[in-house]
C-alpha positions as CSV (number, residue, x, y, z in Angstrom):
1,M,21.8,-25.3,-24.3
2,M,20.2,-22.2,-24.2
3,S,18.4,-21.3,-27.5
4,K,19.5,-17.6,-28.9
5,A,15.3,-16.3,-28.0
6,I,15.9,-17.5,-24.2
7,R,18.9,-16.1,-23.9
8,A,17.0,-12.5,-25.3
9,L,14.3,-13.6,-22.7
10,T,16.5,-14.0,-20.0
11,K,18.6,-10.9,-20.6
12,D,15.6,-9.0,-20.4
13,W,15.0,-10.5,-17.0
14,H,18.0,-9.6,-16.0
15,E,17.9,-6.2,-16.4
16,L,14.6,-5.7,-14.8
17,V,16.2,-7.8,-11.6
18,K,19.2,-6.0,-11.3
19,V,17.2,-3.3,-9.7
20,I,17.0,-5.2,-7.0
21,P,20.4,-3.9,-5.0
22,D,21.0,-7.5,-3.1
23,D,23.0,-10.5,-4.4
24,L,20.1,-12.6,-4.7
25,D,22.5,-16.1,-4.4
26,K,23.8,-15.0,-1.2
27,S,20.5,-13.5,0.7
28,A,18.5,-16.6,-0.4
29,K,20.8,-18.5,1.5
30,E,20.9,-16.5,4.1
31,H,17.4,-17.1,4.6
32,Q,16.8,-20.4,3.9
33,A,15.2,-20.0,0.7
34,L,18.0,-22.0,-1.4
35,R,20.1,-24.1,1.1
36,R,19.4,-26.9,-1.6
37,R,20.0,-26.1,-4.9
38,R,18.2,-29.1,-6.8
39,G,17.3,-28.2,-10.5
40,I,17.2,-24.5,-9.4
41,K,20.4,-22.8,-10.5
42,S,21.0,-19.3,-8.7
43,G,18.8,-16.9,-6.6
44,A,17.5,-14.9,-9.8
45,D,16.4,-18.2,-11.2
46,L,14.3,-19.2,-7.8
47,L,13.0,-15.5,-7.6
48,R,11.6,-15.9,-11.4
49,L,10.1,-19.0,-10.2
50,I,8.0,-17.2,-7.2
51,L,6.9,-14.4,-9.1
52,L,6.0,-16.7,-12.1
53,Y,3.8,-18.3,-9.5
54,A,2.5,-15.5,-8.1
55,I,0.9,-13.7,-11.4
56,V,-0.5,-17.6,-13.0
57,L,-1.5,-19.2,-9.8
58,S,-1.1,-22.1,-11.1
59,L,1.7,-25.0,-10.0
60,R,1.3,-27.0,-12.9
61,L,1.9,-24.0,-15.4
62,T,4.5,-22.7,-13.0
63,A,6.2,-26.1,-13.9
64,I,5.3,-25.2,-18.0
65,W,6.8,-22.2,-17.7
66,G,9.9,-23.1,-15.5
67,V,11.0,-25.8,-18.7
68,G,10.2,-23.1,-21.3
69,L,12.4,-20.4,-19.8
70,Q,14.7,-23.1,-19.0
71,L,14.4,-22.5,-15.6
72,C,14.6,-26.1,-14.1
73,D,12.2,-29.0,-14.8
74,I,11.2,-29.8,-11.1
75,S,7.6,-31.5,-9.8
76,R,4.8,-28.7,-9.1
77,Q,5.1,-30.3,-5.5
78,A,8.9,-29.2,-5.6
79,I,7.8,-25.7,-6.6
80,E,5.0,-25.6,-3.7
81,K,7.9,-26.2,-1.1
82,R,10.5,-23.7,-2.8
83,V,7.6,-20.9,-2.5
84,L,6.5,-22.3,1.1
85,N,10.0,-22.2,2.2
86,S,10.8,-18.5,0.7
87,T,8.4,-16.4,3.3
88,A,11.5,-15.0,5.2
89,W,13.8,-14.1,1.7
90,L,10.7,-12.1,0.1
91,R,10.2,-10.2,2.8
92,H,13.8,-9.0,3.1
93,L,13.7,-8.7,-0.7
94,V,10.6,-5.9,-0.5
95,A,11.9,-3.7,1.9
96,V,15.2,-3.4,0.2
97,L,13.4,-2.7,-3.2
98,L,11.5,-0.5,-1.0
99,D,15.1,1.2,-0.1
100,A,16.0,1.6,-3.7
101,I,13.1,3.3,-4.8
102,V,11.8,5.9,-2.2
103,P,11.9,9.4,-4.3
104,V,14.7,11.9,-3.2
105,S,13.1,14.2,-0.5
106,T,11.9,17.5,-2.1
107,R,11.1,20.8,-0.2
108,L,7.0,21.5,-1.1
109,L,5.2,24.7,0.3
110,G,7.8,26.1,2.1
111,V,8.7,24.1,5.8
112,I,6.6,21.1,4.7
113,K,9.2,18.7,2.7
114,R,7.3,15.5,1.7
115,L,3.2,15.2,1.3
116,V,3.0,11.2,3.3
117,L,-0.1,9.7,2.7
118,R,-1.5,7.0,5.1
119,D,-3.3,3.7,5.2
120,G,-4.0,0.4,5.4
121,S,-5.8,-2.1,3.1
122,T,-6.7,-5.5,4.2
123,I,-6.4,-8.9,1.8
124,S,-7.8,-12.6,2.4
125,R,-7.8,-15.5,0.5
126,P,-10.9,-16.9,-1.5
127,G,-13.0,-18.4,0.9
128,S,-11.4,-17.1,4.1
129,P,-13.8,-16.3,7.6
130,G,-11.9,-13.2,7.8
131,T,-9.5,-10.6,7.1
132,E,-5.9,-12.5,6.7
133,F,-3.2,-9.4,5.8
134,R,-3.2,-5.9,5.9
135,L,-0.7,-3.8,4.3
136,H,-0.1,-0.8,5.3
137,L,1.2,1.8,2.8
138,S,2.9,5.2,3.2
139,W,2.6,7.0,-0.2
140,Q,3.6,10.4,-2.1
141,P,0.9,11.3,-4.3
142,F,2.7,13.6,-6.2
143,A,5.6,11.6,-7.5
144,L,3.0,8.3,-7.7
145,Q,5.8,6.4,-5.3
146,P,5.8,4.3,-1.6
147,V,7.5,5.7,1.0
148,E,7.1,2.5,3.2
149,L,5.0,-0.5,3.2
150,T,4.7,-3.1,5.1
151,M,2.9,-6.6,6.0
152,T,1.5,-7.6,8.9
153,D,-1.4,-10.0,10.1
154,A,-5.2,-9.1,10.8
155,H,-4.2,-8.7,14.5
156,T,-1.9,-5.5,13.6
157,G,-4.2,-3.0,13.8
158,E,-2.8,0.3,11.6
159,G,-0.5,3.2,13.0
160,L,1.9,5.3,12.3
161,A,5.4,4.0,14.2
162,D,6.2,2.0,10.9
163,A,4.9,4.2,8.3
164,G,9.0,5.9,7.7
165,I,8.2,9.6,9.1
166,Q,10.9,12.0,9.2
167,P,11.4,15.6,10.3
168,G,9.5,17.9,8.0
169,D,6.6,15.9,6.7
170,L,2.7,16.5,6.4
171,V,1.0,12.9,7.0
172,L,-2.7,12.9,6.2
173,A,-4.3,10.0,7.5
174,D,-7.9,9.2,8.5
175,R,-10.0,8.6,11.3
176,A,-8.3,5.1,12.0
177,Y,-4.8,7.0,13.2
178,G,-7.1,9.8,14.8
179,I,-5.7,8.5,18.6
180,W,-3.0,9.9,20.9
181,R,-0.7,7.3,20.5
182,E,-0.8,8.1,16.7
183,V,-0.8,11.1,16.8
184,R,2.4,11.5,19.4
185,V,4.3,9.6,16.8
186,V,4.3,12.7,14.2
187,L,5.2,15.3,16.8
188,D,8.4,13.3,18.3
189,A,9.4,13.0,15.0
190,L,9.1,16.8,14.1
191,A,6.2,15.9,11.5
192,Y,3.3,17.7,10.5
193,L,0.0,16.6,10.7
194,V,-3.3,16.9,9.2
195,I,-5.5,13.5,10.7
196,R,-9.8,13.0,10.6
197,L,-10.9,12.8,14.2
198,T,-14.0,11.5,15.3
199,W,-15.9,13.4,17.7
200,S,-14.5,10.8,20.8
201,N,-11.2,8.8,20.4
202,L,-9.0,11.8,21.4
203,P,-9.6,13.4,24.6
204,L,-8.3,17.6,24.3
205,R,-8.0,20.6,26.8
206,T,-8.2,24.1,26.3
207,L,-5.0,25.9,26.2
208,D,-6.2,27.0,29.4
209,G,-6.3,23.4,31.0
210,Q,-10.0,22.7,30.8
211,P,-11.7,19.6,29.2
212,F,-12.2,20.5,25.7
213,D,-16.4,19.5,25.1
214,L,-16.3,19.0,21.0
215,P,-19.9,17.8,20.2
216,T,-20.7,21.3,22.2
217,W,-18.3,22.8,19.8
218,L,-20.0,21.8,17.3
219,R,-22.9,22.8,17.8
220,S,-22.1,26.4,18.6
221,I,-21.3,26.9,14.6
222,P,-23.5,28.7,13.3
223,E,-25.5,26.8,10.2
224,N,-24.5,29.4,7.8
225,Q,-21.0,29.3,8.9
226,Q,-19.0,26.6,6.7
227,M,-15.8,26.1,8.8
228,A,-14.6,27.1,11.8
229,E,-11.2,26.1,14.0
230,V,-10.0,26.3,17.7
231,V,-6.3,25.9,19.5
232,V,-6.2,22.9,21.9
233,Y,-3.7,20.5,23.3
234,A,-4.2,16.9,23.4
235,A,-5.1,15.3,27.4
236,D,-2.1,12.8,27.6
237,D,0.6,15.4,25.8
238,P,2.9,16.6,28.5
239,Q,4.7,18.7,27.0
240,Q,1.2,20.2,26.3
241,R,1.5,21.5,22.6
242,P,-0.9,23.4,20.9
243,L,-3.2,21.7,17.9
244,R,-5.2,23.5,16.0
245,L,-8.7,21.8,15.8
246,V,-10.7,21.9,12.6
247,A,-14.4,21.4,11.6
248,G,-15.8,21.9,8.3
249,R,-19.2,21.1,7.4
250,V,-20.4,18.7,4.5
251,P,-22.9,18.8,1.8
252,P,-26.2,17.8,3.2
253,E,-26.9,15.3,0.9
254,K,-23.2,13.9,2.1
255,A,-24.0,14.5,5.9
256,K,-27.3,12.4,5.2
257,E,-25.8,9.3,3.6
258,T,-23.4,8.8,6.5
259,R,-26.1,9.6,8.9
260,D,-28.1,6.7,7.0
261,A,-25.3,4.5,7.6
262,V,-25.2,4.9,11.4
263,Y,-29.0,4.4,11.7
264,R,-28.3,0.7,9.5
265,R,-25.1,-0.2,11.7
266,A,-27.3,1.0,15.0
267,H,-30.1,-1.0,13.3
268,K,-27.8,-4.5,13.0
269,K,-26.9,-4.0,16.1
270,K,-29.9,-3.1,17.6
271,R,-29.1,-0.2,19.3
272,S,-29.4,3.7,18.9
273,P,-27.3,6.2,17.5
274,H,-25.3,8.2,19.8
275,P,-26.6,11.8,19.4
276,N,-23.3,13.5,18.6
277,T,-22.5,10.8,16.3
278,L,-25.7,11.9,14.2
279,L,-24.3,15.4,14.5
280,A,-20.3,14.6,13.9
281,A,-21.7,13.4,10.6
282,G,-22.5,16.7,9.5
283,F,-18.4,17.7,9.6
284,V,-15.3,16.8,8.7
285,I,-13.5,17.4,12.2
286,L,-9.5,17.9,11.1
287,L,-6.4,18.2,13.7
288,T,-3.3,19.6,12.4
289,N,-0.1,21.2,13.9
290,L,0.6,23.6,10.2
291,P,1.3,26.8,10.9
292,A,-2.2,29.2,11.0
293,Y,0.3,32.2,9.4
294,A,0.6,29.7,6.4
295,W,-2.0,27.1,6.1
296,P,-5.8,29.0,6.7
297,T,-8.5,26.7,7.2
298,Q,-9.4,26.2,4.1
299,T,-6.4,25.7,3.0
300,I,-6.5,22.8,5.7
301,L,-9.9,21.0,4.3
302,A,-8.5,21.2,0.9
303,W,-5.5,19.9,1.3
304,Y,-7.1,16.9,3.2
305,R,-9.2,15.8,0.0
306,V,-5.4,15.0,-1.2
307,R,-5.5,11.9,1.1
308,W,-7.8,10.3,-1.2
309,Q,-4.8,9.3,-3.3
310,V,-4.1,6.6,-1.3
311,E,-7.1,4.7,-1.6
312,W,-7.2,5.0,-5.6
313,C,-3.5,3.4,-5.1
314,F,-5.0,0.7,-3.3
315,R,-7.4,0.5,-6.1
316,R,-5.5,0.4,-8.7
317,W,-3.5,-2.5,-7.2
318,K,-5.7,-4.4,-6.5
319,S,-8.2,-4.2,-9.7
320,L,-5.1,-3.6,-12.5
321,C,-2.1,-5.6,-10.5
322,C,-4.2,-8.5,-8.9
323,L,-2.8,-7.7,-5.6
324,D,-5.6,-9.0,-3.8
325,Q,-6.0,-12.4,-6.0
326,L,-4.3,-15.5,-3.6
327,P,-4.3,-19.0,-4.1
328,S,-6.8,-20.7,-1.8
329,Y,-5.2,-23.5,-0.7
330,P,-2.8,-24.6,1.0
331,A,-3.6,-22.0,3.0
332,P,0.3,-21.2,3.9
333,I,1.1,-20.4,0.6
334,A,-1.1,-17.0,0.5
335,E,1.7,-14.8,2.4
336,P,4.5,-15.8,0.3
337,V,2.3,-15.2,-3.0
338,L,1.4,-11.7,-1.7
339,L,4.9,-10.7,-0.7
340,A,5.5,-12.0,-4.5
341,K,3.0,-10.0,-6.0
342,I,4.2,-6.9,-4.0
343,I,7.6,-7.5,-5.2
344,I,6.5,-7.1,-8.6
345,I,4.6,-4.2,-8.0
346,L,7.6,-2.4,-6.7
347,L,9.3,-3.0,-9.7
348,M,6.4,-1.9,-11.7
349,Q,6.7,1.5,-9.3
350,K,10.6,1.7,-10.0
351,R,9.6,2.3,-13.9
352,L,6.8,4.6,-13.3
353,G,9.5,6.9,-10.8
354,T,11.0,7.4,-14.2
355,L,8.4,9.6,-15.2
356,P,7.9,13.2,-15.5
357,W,5.1,13.0,-13.0
358,T,6.2,16.4,-11.5
359,D,6.4,18.2,-15.0
360,W,3.1,17.0,-15.7
361,W,1.1,18.2,-12.6
362,M,2.7,21.7,-12.9
363,N,1.6,22.3,-16.3
364,S,-1.3,24.1,-16.3
365,H,-2.0,23.7,-19.9
366,E,-2.4,20.1,-20.5
367,S,-4.2,17.7,-18.4
368,V,-2.4,15.3,-16.5
369,P,-2.2,11.5,-18.3
370,V,-4.6,9.3,-16.9
371,V,-2.7,7.4,-13.9
372,S,-4.7,3.7,-14.2
373,T,-4.4,3.7,-17.7
374,V,-0.1,3.8,-17.4
375,V,-0.2,1.7,-14.2
376,Q,-2.0,-0.8,-16.2
377,L,0.4,-0.2,-19.5
378,A,3.7,-0.8,-17.1
379,Y,2.4,-3.6,-15.1
380,A,1.7,-5.7,-18.1
381,R,5.3,-4.8,-19.0
382,V,6.8,-6.4,-15.8
383,C,4.5,-9.6,-16.7
384,D,5.9,-9.8,-20.1
385,L,9.6,-9.8,-18.6
386,I,9.0,-11.8,-16.0
387,R,6.7,-14.5,-18.1
388,P,7.5,-13.6,-21.7
389,T,4.5,-15.2,-24.3
390,D,7.3,-15.7,-27.0
391,V,7.8,-19.2,-24.8
392,I,4.7,-20.3,-25.6
393,D,5.3,-20.6,-29.7
394,Q,8.6,-22.4,-28.7
395,L,6.7,-24.6,-26.4
396,L,3.8,-25.6,-29.0
397,Q,6.7,-26.9,-31.4
398,N,8.2,-29.1,-29.0
399,P,6.0,-29.8,-26.4
400,G,8.2,-33.4,-25.5
401,P,9.9,-32.1,-22.6
402,L,6.4,-30.8,-21.3
403,L,4.8,-34.2,-21.0
404,R,6.1,-34.7,-17.4
405,H,3.9,-32.0,-16.4
406,L,0.9,-32.5,-18.8
407,R,-0.4,-34.9,-17.8
408,S,-2.8,-35.5,-15.1
409,S,-1.4,-36.8,-11.6
410,R,-2.7,-40.3,-10.4
411,R,-5.4,-40.5,-8.3
């Protein structure tokens, strides 16, 4: 029989997981995660068991927590098989949960409907020889909510095709997206962009059809002029849609740091740095299709700085939510564990979305709460609902049912 305390903890769990608009039993069977129950009573129990493992990263401790929460009493090897067989199901739950927490669009600065920051981040197991997973995130900074989040292997590069871009969005992205294939995605979606460029990745033309020499243009900017812009179009664009090329000088100390890094990379490869690369290191080069009458050059450069918020999002998820802490063995289990960690983070983001962030941003009289502290508290609360510490006291009072899992395995 389930004790009163366990019933209360189970109620808290069901309150947490009910935000997933999905029939967990049905979807678990459809995705082959719950083919035979064998000690697992429901899809919700299986999901909790997997999330427990993603938090503690120990099959032995997961088995103990499973007994304490009266989820199941199965071996560590059985738990490992359950986790390995749940990858497709967890991907489905990530997509379902993401759709449930995307905030309602609100108009921003006239023609702009949403501000979307796009970036990617890599994750690997301990001791891995290289990148194993890449997360692709579209982020709304003022609502602190994800627009789109996908996970791929290391062979899939960063892109905007699956970024969830809608008409009227303003997309901010770094140099990894400064190629025609990605620019075209935004233009075809009838959205706006501010994307950073390198000096050579995107061939451009002047409005009269002549090739545009970007390095020559940069050299023509007077040294006492901090910013400049010119209207061009992408050489590969058959519609010849006009775009604004914006350049802003970076502070001399930052330009020196960038050039020093260029020299170090060139020295490592036993090459000489390209003169145009050293020239471009002194500028922030942006491409945009925002109207000039409402978005002057200085405003474009200022808004691009907001892009760093998506970098900080990844840092919070990795440092405060342990997103990059994966089991090293067996190798295939890392993928479902990473998906489970993403589910925990999305459950946390669902709770963060109820906070009045917009009111806090708009209040000029008081400072905004420290986001990292709020994230840390919310993540700790979600983990406590999945893995309540009250169970430990009950286990210590009656360790008998745990002896099977506490004893070391015979060699």
